[in-house]
NUPA-436555 format. One line per 2 residues: number of its first residue (from 1); their letters; for each residue x, y, z of C-alpha. Coordinates in nm, 2 decimals. Example, Ala and Ser with C-alpha at 12.3 -4.5 7.8 and 13.67 -1.06 7.14 Angstrom:
BEGIN
1	as	1.23,-0.45,0.78 | 1.37,-0.11,0.71
This chain:
BEGIN
1	mh	10.87,14.08,2.51 | 11.01,13.74,2.42
3	vn	11.35,13.58,2.38 | 11.42,13.47,2.03
5	vd	11.60,13.15,2.13 | 11.70,13.05,1.77
7	ri	11.87,13.38,1.70 | 12.05,13.38,2.03
9	tr	12.17,13.02,1.97 | 12.30,13.11,1.63
11	aq	12.47,13.42,1.77 | 12.64,13.22,2.04
13	rl	12.77,12.97,1.78 | 12.93,13.26,1.59
15	ma	13.06,13.43,1.90 | 13.24,13.11,2.00
17	er	13.40,13.09,1.65 | 13.52,13.45,1.68
19	gl	13.63,13.43,2.03 | 13.38,13.66,2.19
21	vg	13.27,13.59,2.55 | 12.97,13.81,2.51
23	lm	12.78,14.08,2.32 | 12.69,14.40,2.50
25	il	12.36,14.52,2.35 | 12.32,14.89,2.36
27	th	12.11,14.98,2.05 | 11.74,14.95,1.97
29	dd	11.80,14.74,1.66 | 12.01,14.47,1.82
31	fr	11.78,14.46,2.12 | 11.47,14.43,1.90
33	yf	11.64,14.16,1.70 | 11.68,13.93,2.00
35	fg	11.39,14.04,2.22 | 11.12,14.16,1.98
37	el	11.04,14.48,2.17 | 11.14,14.85,2.18
39	ra	11.30,14.99,2.49 | 11.40,15.35,2.53
41	qp	11.73,15.24,2.69 | 11.80,14.89,2.56
43	ra	12.06,14.71,2.78 | 12.13,14.34,2.76
45	ii	12.42,14.09,2.75 | 12.43,13.79,2.53
47	pv	12.69,13.55,2.67 | 12.87,13.30,2.46
49	sg	12.67,13.02,2.64 | 12.37,13.02,2.86
51	pp	12.07,13.25,2.88 | 12.08,13.63,2.81
53	ll	12.09,13.88,3.08 | 11.86,14.19,3.07
55	is	11.97,14.50,3.26 | 11.65,14.66,3.38
57	fa	11.52,14.95,3.58 | 11.38,14.80,3.91
59	ae	11.02,14.91,3.85 | 11.02,14.71,3.52
61	ep	11.13,14.38,3.67 | 10.78,14.23,3.75
63	el	10.66,14.29,3.39 | 10.98,14.14,3.25
65	rd	10.96,13.83,3.47 | 10.60,13.77,3.37
67	sl	10.68,13.79,3.00 | 11.02,13.61,3.00
69	ad	10.96,13.34,3.26 | 11.30,13.15,3.28
71	sa	11.42,13.23,2.93 | 11.65,13.52,3.05
73	ai	11.82,13.64,3.36 | 11.74,13.99,3.49
75	av	11.97,14.23,3.68 | 11.79,14.54,3.82
77	fs	11.92,14.89,3.90 | 11.78,15.21,4.05
79	dv	12.06,15.44,3.93 | 12.33,15.45,3.67
81	sq	12.60,15.34,3.91 | 12.41,15.02,3.99
83	qm	12.35,14.97,3.61 | 12.73,14.99,3.55
85	sa	12.80,14.75,3.85 | 12.55,14.50,3.71
87	vr	12.73,14.50,3.37 | 13.07,14.47,3.53
89	da	12.97,14.18,3.76 | 12.81,14.00,3.47
91	fn	13.12,14.02,3.25 | 13.34,13.92,3.55
93	ml	13.14,13.61,3.58 | 13.18,13.54,3.21
95	at	13.56,13.58,3.24 | 13.57,13.29,3.49
97	ad	13.30,13.07,3.33 | 13.37,12.75,3.13
99	lp	13.39,12.83,2.76 | 13.25,12.62,2.48
101	ps	13.49,12.36,2.33 | 13.46,12.55,2.00
103	fa	13.57,12.88,2.16 | 13.85,13.05,1.96
105	as	14.06,13.23,2.22 | 14.25,13.55,2.13
107	pd	14.63,13.51,2.08 | 14.70,13.74,2.38
109	gr	14.46,13.57,2.61 | 14.24,13.87,2.66
111	hr	13.87,13.82,2.66 | 13.68,14.00,2.39
113	vg	13.34,14.16,2.41 | 13.14,14.25,2.10
115	mq	12.95,14.58,2.06 | 12.78,14.75,1.77
117	ff	12.98,15.05,1.65 | 12.74,15.25,1.44
119	fh	12.52,15.56,1.45 | 12.32,15.49,1.76
121	tp	12.57,15.34,2.00 | 12.61,15.57,2.30
123	af	12.98,15.66,2.30 | 12.98,15.76,2.67
125	lv	12.87,15.40,2.76 | 13.14,15.25,2.55
127	dl	13.39,15.47,2.73 | 13.25,15.38,3.07
129	fr	13.26,15.01,2.98 | 13.63,15.04,2.90
131	kl	13.71,15.21,3.22 | 13.51,14.97,3.44
133	np	13.63,14.65,3.25 | 13.99,14.71,3.15
135	qf	14.05,14.33,3.14 | 13.83,14.31,2.83
137	ei	13.90,14.41,2.47 | 13.60,14.57,2.30
139	vs	13.56,14.47,1.94 | 13.30,14.52,1.67
141	sd	13.01,14.28,1.68 | 12.97,14.31,1.30
143	pv	13.12,13.96,1.22 | 12.84,13.81,1.44
145	md	12.55,14.05,1.38 | 12.60,14.11,1.01
147	tl	12.61,13.73,0.95 | 12.28,13.70,1.13
149	rm	12.10,14.01,1.01 | 12.19,14.05,0.64
151	vk	11.97,13.77,0.53 | 11.61,13.84,0.64
153	ep	11.36,13.58,0.76 | 11.02,13.58,0.58
155	ae	10.85,13.75,0.87 | 11.11,14.03,0.86
157	ve	11.05,14.09,0.49 | 10.68,14.11,0.55
159	lm	10.72,14.38,0.82 | 10.94,14.57,0.58
161	rq	10.68,14.54,0.31 | 10.42,14.68,0.55
163	aq	10.66,14.97,0.63 | 10.71,15.04,0.26
165	mv	10.33,15.05,0.21 | 10.31,15.30,0.50
167	aa	10.57,15.51,0.33 | 10.36,15.51,0.01
169	rg	10.07,15.65,0.21 | 10.29,15.93,0.33
171	md	10.42,16.00,-0.02 | 10.07,16.02,-0.15
173	ra	9.99,16.29,0.11 | 10.31,16.48,0.03
175	re	10.23,16.49,-0.34 | 9.88,16.62,-0.26
177	ll	10.03,16.92,-0.08 | 10.30,17.02,-0.34
179	rp	10.23,17.37,-0.46 | 10.38,17.71,-0.44
181	gv	10.36,17.87,-0.10 | 10.36,17.54,0.10
183	sg	10.67,17.48,0.32 | 10.87,17.16,0.35
185	he	10.78,17.16,0.72 | 10.41,17.16,0.64
187	ia	10.45,16.87,0.40 | 10.67,16.67,0.65
189	te	10.42,16.72,0.93 | 10.13,16.60,0.72
191	al	10.33,16.30,0.58 | 10.43,16.20,0.93
193	yt	10.08,16.22,1.06 | 9.95,16.01,0.77
195	mm	10.21,15.75,0.83 | 10.16,15.73,1.20
197	ka	9.79,15.68,1.15 | 9.87,15.40,0.90
199	ga	10.08,15.21,1.16 | 10.42,15.37,1.17
201	eg	10.60,15.38,1.51 | 10.80,15.68,1.39
203	ts	11.08,15.73,1.14 | 11.43,15.60,1.14
205	tp	11.56,15.93,1.01 | 11.42,16.28,1.00
207	ih	11.18,16.33,0.71 | 11.35,16.51,0.42
209	vn	11.16,16.76,0.21 | 11.45,16.94,0.03
211	tg	11.33,17.22,-0.19 | 11.50,17.44,-0.45
213	rr	11.88,17.44,-0.42 | 11.86,17.22,-0.12
215	sc	11.74,16.94,-0.33 | 12.11,16.89,-0.39
217	wi	12.15,16.75,-0.04 | 12.20,16.38,0.00
219	hg	12.05,16.41,0.35 | 11.82,16.69,0.45
221	ta	11.56,16.86,0.65 | 11.22,17.01,0.62
223	ds	11.25,17.39,0.65 | 10.99,17.66,0.67
225	rp	11.08,17.82,0.33 | 10.78,17.84,0.10
227	ie	10.81,17.63,-0.22 | 10.83,17.84,-0.53
229	sg	10.71,17.76,-0.88 | 10.98,17.57,-1.07
231	dl	11.14,17.43,-0.75 | 11.27,17.07,-0.75
233	vv	11.15,16.90,-0.43 | 11.30,16.58,-0.30
235	vn	11.08,16.39,-0.05 | 11.24,16.11,0.15
237	lt	11.03,15.90,0.39 | 11.16,15.64,0.63
239	pq	10.87,15.50,0.85 | 10.92,15.20,1.08
241	ve	10.68,14.92,1.15 | 10.78,14.71,1.46
243	gy	11.13,14.85,1.42 | 11.17,14.75,1.05
245	ca	11.26,15.04,0.82 | 11.12,15.16,0.49
247	nl	11.29,15.40,0.25 | 11.09,15.58,-0.02
249	ar	11.23,15.88,-0.20 | 11.08,16.07,-0.49
251	ty	11.16,16.39,-0.67 | 10.90,16.64,-0.81
253	vv	10.92,16.97,-0.99 | 10.64,17.22,-0.90
255	gh	10.53,17.34,-1.24 | 10.68,17.29,-1.58
257	pa	11.04,17.14,-1.56 | 11.33,17.33,-1.71
259	ew	11.54,17.14,-1.96 | 11.82,17.08,-1.71
261	qh	11.57,16.94,-1.45 | 11.42,16.70,-1.70
263	hl	11.77,16.59,-1.80 | 11.86,16.52,-1.44
265	ys	11.54,16.33,-1.38 | 11.55,16.12,-1.69
267	ty	11.91,16.02,-1.63 | 11.84,15.92,-1.27
269	lr	11.53,15.72,-1.38 | 11.75,15.53,-1.63
271	mh	12.01,15.47,-1.36 | 11.75,15.35,-1.11
273	qa	11.59,15.11,-1.36 | 11.92,14.97,-1.48
275	tr	12.04,14.91,-1.12 | 11.71,14.75,-1.02
277	da	11.73,14.51,-1.32 | 12.09,14.42,-1.23
279	lr	12.01,14.32,-0.87 | 12.09,13.96,-0.82
281	pe	12.29,13.73,-0.59 | 12.67,13.76,-0.61
283	it	12.67,14.11,-0.75 | 12.84,14.39,-0.55
285	vm	12.76,14.75,-0.49 | 13.08,14.84,-0.67
287	el	12.95,14.66,-0.98 | 12.61,14.83,-0.94
289	ds	12.78,15.17,-0.91 | 12.96,15.11,-1.24
291	ig	12.62,15.07,-1.41 | 12.51,15.41,-1.29
293	kt	12.84,15.57,-1.37 | 12.82,15.45,-1.73
295	ic	12.47,15.61,-1.76 | 12.57,15.93,-1.60
297	ra	12.88,15.97,-1.82 | 12.68,15.91,-2.13
299	ag	12.44,16.19,-2.02 | 12.73,16.43,-1.95
301	lg	12.68,16.40,-1.58 | 12.97,16.18,-1.48
303	dh	13.11,16.43,-1.23 | 12.78,16.47,-1.05
305	hi	12.72,16.13,-0.91 | 12.89,15.96,-0.61
307	dg	12.94,15.60,-0.52 | 12.68,15.42,-0.31
309	ic	12.37,15.35,-0.52 | 12.26,15.08,-0.28
311	hg	12.27,15.00,0.09 | 12.13,14.73,0.32
313	ig	11.83,14.80,0.52 | 11.63,14.63,0.80
315	lr	11.61,14.70,1.17 | 11.86,14.97,1.10
317	fe	11.83,15.24,0.83 | 12.17,15.15,0.69
319	et	12.29,14.79,0.73 | 12.57,14.60,0.55
321	pa	12.65,14.68,0.28 | 12.67,15.04,0.39
323	st	12.91,15.14,0.11 | 12.90,15.51,0.15
325	iv	13.02,15.47,0.51 | 13.24,15.16,0.50
327	ka	13.44,15.14,0.18 | 13.51,14.77,0.22
329	hr	13.13,14.71,0.20 | 13.14,14.79,-0.17
331	rv	13.28,14.44,-0.23 | 13.01,14.26,-0.03
333	kl	12.83,14.02,-0.25 | 12.45,14.03,-0.24
335	rp	12.28,13.71,-0.12 | 11.93,13.57,-0.16
337	gm	11.71,13.70,0.13 | 11.89,14.04,0.16
339	tv	11.69,14.36,0.15 | 11.86,14.66,-0.01
341	tv	11.77,15.01,-0.14 | 11.82,15.14,-0.49
343	gh	11.87,15.51,-0.52 | 12.05,15.62,-0.21
345	tt	12.26,15.88,-0.38 | 12.16,16.22,-0.52
347	la	12.24,16.33,-0.88 | 12.29,16.70,-0.84
349	lp	12.40,17.01,-1.02 | 12.56,17.22,-0.74
351	gl	12.38,17.55,-0.68 | 12.08,17.44,-0.89
353	gg	11.92,17.13,-0.77 | 11.92,16.75,-0.75
355	vr	11.72,16.44,-0.81 | 11.68,16.12,-0.60
357	le	11.45,15.81,-0.64 | 11.48,15.54,-0.38
359	dv	11.30,15.21,-0.32 | 11.36,14.89,-0.12
361	fh	11.41,14.55,-0.29 | 11.42,14.19,-0.17
363	vt	11.70,14.00,-0.33 | 11.59,13.65,-0.45
365	sa	11.76,13.37,-0.65 | 11.58,13.50,-0.95
367	ga	11.68,13.86,-0.91 | 11.50,14.12,-0.70
369	ep	11.15,14.23,-0.62 | 11.03,14.57,-0.50
371	lf	10.87,14.55,-0.15 | 10.61,14.78,-0.28
373	ry	10.57,14.93,-0.63 | 10.53,15.30,-0.60
375	pl	10.51,15.50,-0.92 | 10.83,15.67,-1.05
377	ep	10.61,15.91,-1.24 | 10.48,16.18,-1.26
379	fs	10.78,16.41,-1.22 | 10.59,16.74,-1.27
381	v	10.31,16.83,-1.03
């Protein structure tokens, strides 16, 4: 483990500008961003000034002190009540500490604490924090963390490139297994094994192998139903390398595609390619969605596609802009250095099947480059 001093310094500058006395770190992605390591229960406090504080189980203290030296303070606990007390005491000290000259106090004088409010924040810990620290106002940490994390450093892009290459290995294995009689569960198991052997820590979401009518699902599962000849199969893989996420989705038909299946696929392929070609700084997801809508309408499929063709990706599977979750993100302008997916949505005929093709791109001043070029064909296997 190590403290990324530069990231913490930049976070503290933003915290002061936004009037936050501290960030309460409760998620793997935020913890890894600052400390470079995965912890099953990440707990840390980033104060508006001074070194960070790690909240650690007592038995882990010697290892932390050896790796961190004097770059962070450590508060230890042996049970949950001690953990809560350590957090409360730390924030009480922040409330009485001298604040930076640039600190923007809230109009009502209450101290504000930033937390991530997304998929993996434990709601019960947020509730406990409110009860134990009623003098603080909890606010979203997005204005700080999004500013830091949306634009990736070169080393982050390289880790994501490695993750996308691992996803490609898993997709190769999935394609090898596609035939009548094989279940989605079997395919997912083999794909996961292949990716783990290739360097994945795990996956950021469950592997999706959606077959037949379930290929309509935008999210999915890998069930035990045997694949049948003529089925559409959507495979979505999300391995992680050192915490950084990949996202690779492909759609196949087992056997000869029906006319409606080929029409869905060719329409999505055009939409994917046109969106990819339009990726550039200053464009918004709303503008990218309009490109896909035009193509779908021309193909007679305008009622079968939803907004959200892109989303941000990094240490979290969905980062800003996460336009299918936060509507306001549809107006976020892409910037050089951002990493985004193309192909998040499913183009589906309800009751029949759907198609999805997804890749990760690095936005540059010249446009966008795929982190790894995985074939968009063949469709039929």
